[in-house]
C-alpha positions, -999 to +999 in steps of 0.1 A: +014-091-256+005-115-231-036-113-239-031-130-270-064-149-274-082-114-269-062-098-290-072-129-316-104-122-311-107-084-317-084-096-351-107-113-363-140-085-355-114-063-377-108-085-404-147-094-405-156-055-409-127-052-435-140-081-457-177-066-457-162-035-471-141-049-499-167-040-522-165-003-516-124-006-524-123+032-530-136+038-501-108+020-481-080+038-463-049+033-478-029+019-452-058-013-449-054-022-480-019-024-482-016-045-454-041-066-466-025-071-501+010-076-481-006-105-460-021-120-492+010-119-512+031-136-480+001-163-478+001-168-515+041-172-516+037-199-485+014-222-500+040-236-529+064-245-502+037-272-494+041-290-526+065-314-511+047-325-480+032-362-476+003-357-467-024-343-491-025-304-491-051-285-502-060-251-506-096-233-512-106-198-515-141-183-529-155-215-533-124-228-559-092-248-552-063-220-553-035-248-550-038-286-543-004-305-540+009-337-558-001-360-535-037-344-536-043-346-569-031-382-575-055-391-550-084-382-567-069-392-601-065-354-616-037-330-630-029-304-604-040-279-634-075-295-637-083-289-597-072-250-598-088-245-632-113-217-618-140-239-640-136-269-620-167-278-595-155-281-561-180-302-552-168-329-577-145-346-552-172-345-526-195-376-526-231-367-526-237-375-489-215-353-480-220-322-496-243-305-475-218-310-444-192-301-465-209-266-472-223-260-438-188-268-425-170-242-452-199-216-444-190-216-408-157-214-410-157-186-438-175-160-414-141-145-407-133-159-374-092-174-370-099-211-362-090-249-370-115-277-372-113-315-378-139-335-393-144-366-414-164-369-446-167-390-477-151-381-508-148-395-544-121-395-569-122-391-609-141-427-614-164-422-586-148-443-565-159-432-527-135-428-500-138-419-460-110-390-456-105-367-427-089-336-431-078-311-409-085-272-418-073-238-409-097-206-417-070-183-426-075-145-439-064-146-476-066-117-502-105-103-496-112-129-479-110-164-459-086-189-478-094-231-465-063-247-458-066-281-452-044-315-448-064-345-461-059-381-454-073-413-468-089-430-440-108-457-460-086-487-452-081-474-411-121-474-410-123-507-419-094-520-398-114-502-370-141-526-375-124-559-386-106-556-350-139-554-333-151-583-350-120-606-352-088-609-338-074-637-359-045-631-381-045-597-364-009-586-360-003-595-397-030-569-400-018-546-380+016-549-391+011-538-429-006-506-417+021-479-415+000-456-386+011-465-354-013-489-332-014-507-302-034-520-277-030-515-235-047-534-208-064-517-182-029-513-163-015-496-193+004-527-204+008-528-244-011-563-252-002-555-290+017-534-310+021-531-347+059-525-364+049-491-368+046-481-334+080-500-326+100-485-352+083-450-336+097-458-299+126-472-311+122-506-294+113-543-308+083-558-298+096-582-274+110-549-253+069-535-257+050-562-247+042-565-210+054-530-202+038-495-198+054-467-208+067-459-173+088-489-179+101-483-214+112-442-203+117-445-168+136-411-165+109-392-178+088-373-154+053-381-139+032-352-150+048-355-187+033-395-188-001-387-163-018-371-189-012-403-210-033-427-186-061-404-176-070-402-209-071-444-213-088-445-176-116-421-192-118-441-223-124-474-202-148-456-176-168-439-202-168-470-228-165-439-253-135-431-283-115-402-272-091-382-294-066-363-278-035-345-288+000-347-272+032-336-274+055-369-277+087-374-255+121-364-267+136-386-293+158-383-326+132-362-345+128-342-314+097-334-293+065-341-317+029-335-319+009-368-322-026-373-326-041-400-305-072-413-314-082-442-285-115-466-286-123-491-259-113-529-260-137-552-256-135-589-254-161-618-264-187-609-241-184-570-248-168-560-215-140-528-220-105-550-208-083-520-220-078-492-252-066-495-288-047-463-301-039-450-333-011-426-332-008-401-358+022-378-360+008-345-367+038-324-365+039-305-402+003-293-394+008-282-363+041-263-379+022-251-402-007-237-384+018-216-366+033-202-395+000-192-409-008-174-374+026-156-374+018-142-407-015-131-395-001-108-369+034-098-378+055-081-407+075-108-427+101-085-437+110-066-403+094-090-381+078-064-359+033-067-354+015-054-384-010-029-389-040-049-382-029-062-351-017-025-343-049-016-349-065-042-325-043-031-296-059+006-299-094-011-298-083-030-271-066+000-245-099+021-255-112+004-231-084-002-208-070+021-175-035+020-189-041+060-198-021+083-202-009+066-232+019+079-257+020+074-293+053+073-316+053+083-350+083+072-372+087+078-409+119+066-434+123+094-454+126+091-489+121+053-492+105+056-528+140+075-540+162+052-528+143+024-542+143+037-575+185+047-572+193+016-556+166-012-558+138-024-539+166-048-516+185-016-502+150+001-498+139-033-476+174-032-459+168+001-446+131-011-432+150-039-416+177-013-403+151+009-386+135-022-366+166-027-354+167+008-338+134+005-327+144-023-301+148+006-280+111+002-271+100-012-236+088-052-234+050-043-227+052-011-259+036-026-287+057-013-318+042-019-356+050-011-392+018+004-403+027+010-442+054+008-467+079+036-451+060+040-417+065+022-382+043+031-349+047+023-314+021+024-287+032+032-249+007+022-220+007+042-190+033+068-203+029+107-203+044+134-225+076+134-205+081+097-217+074+100-250+100+132-251+129+108-235+117+083-262+123+104-289+159+115-277+165+079-274+157+073-308+176+101-323+210+088-304+200+054-319+199+064-352+229+086-352+250+057-339+236+033-364+242+060-389+280+062-372+287+027-378+270+020-412+296+029-444+292+023-473+253+023-477+226+050-479+226+070-445+188+060-428+168+089-422+140+087-401+114+114-388+105+109-351+067+123-337+050+119-300+017+125-292+004+119-258-035+108-252-055+107-216-090+095-229-100+070-251-117+091-275-082+108-282-074+073-296-096+074-325-076+100-347-037+084-344-042+062-375-063+088-396 
């Protein structure tokens, strides 16, 4: 669907309502319970895949560490199993002066809103040594509540270097080249006047080729509209005297298109006058990929690629207040799925679910098709009267017959279909009951 922002907010409201009812499990509808369990299972399977990321990765759930990768554990001087022990106090890793700040951040993010945040705080390792850290966090539905998925970086060295860059420029190049993060200086005309080896390697040019050039000089074939945001942010920093953090999709390279975080600060001379900008460029492509995958999990059924029940219910709520009546509801059920699983195995049953999803491709782009429980699928057809619903059932039956005709050696796919057309908002409420 196109209205993804509105859909996301309504999904958040629904998940928040589910969280409040979690203590009344016996009153849950079977479908809702299964969807939350399925979603938690899928997210739980995804966390171990983050073990080999280069950044320190952690997942917090119910005020405990649910998962940390090896780099996170090494950073703090613990074993992963020590940190993930239910008895481990997560505030042990936070310096006293930052604990209230972290609690407030977690409290705000755990209210059920699907959100991304980024902030700095002071941490401490097992020996009590303090570290300046920067974290990117994503709050996502998980199990019966909200999980905090975070990517952590130790920026102690970077912060000290930032201060040193403003105090002294002697032996600056030696310092810059010791830093793995890309750093460069530009003057008021956006020409590079200093850069470190990491930045040269990232661009694929030598220091001599970069100094004195602008990005437009280095990449003359890039369209102006792709470069103009970069120059505009530089001008904002120089005109305002304030630092700026931005995110840009970098131009194509041998590594493909990548997302880069740019931290720009004013570059001042000995008299304090602004003469350019200093920029730290950090590759955040892995974080963006992680965010996209978790967002996908919140809206889709991973096995079939169709929307999940939570998204489907959200669309029902949205359509209740729309002008898209009449609306036809199509119900699809796989017959005897449990017996197929028992006789032939879960893999065979999963294959039937995926075959059903292919049959459901007969629907229009504007229709909402979802898997709403183990063996049930459903579709919402906006601006569709009873005759459209009847024609849809005919096409579904024809698609099923053709499918079974072309699939030999596997259990035939047995589906039942029904259609119901509603003409006013109040009639929508009983559809999934």
